[in-house]
C-alpha positions, 0 to 999 in steps of 0.5 A: 500500500502507498504510504500517505502523509498525515498532517496533524495540527493542534491549536490553543486559542485565546479566550477572546479574539477578533470580537469572538469567544474561543468557541466561536473562533474554533467553529470559524476555523473548522468551517474555513478549513473544511471549506478548503476541501472543495477548493484544494484538490490535493487534500485527500481527507480533512477533518477538524475537531473541537475539544470537548473536555477543556482540561489544562492539557487540552488543545482547542482545535485539531486538524487531521489531514491526509495528502499523497506526498510531501509535494502535495502537502506543500501545494496545500500549505502555499495555496492562497486560500489556505494562507487566508485561513492561516492568517485568521488562525494566527490572530486567534491562537496562542499556541500551535503544535504539529506532527507530520508523518508517513502512514 
């Protein structure tokens, strides 16, 4: 079987930013990222989850996405519509972690 690239990103959000609560911004991020599926053909799969526990260890939003190659992940990363979403996320997040792996 061909290995895919799994691109996982998690964000901790500010309590309030851009005139919205943390939960409102989490929902906006989810909506904006999921909308990319119809726009960027390199995305094989994309799922966005919003944390439900809210512990100190919790990150607020997770992106789980799959690409056929690092090259296709790079096309996604540099796509103008993705960069627009990243710009919004940058204004509402306080921390970001990511893992990219073959699987």
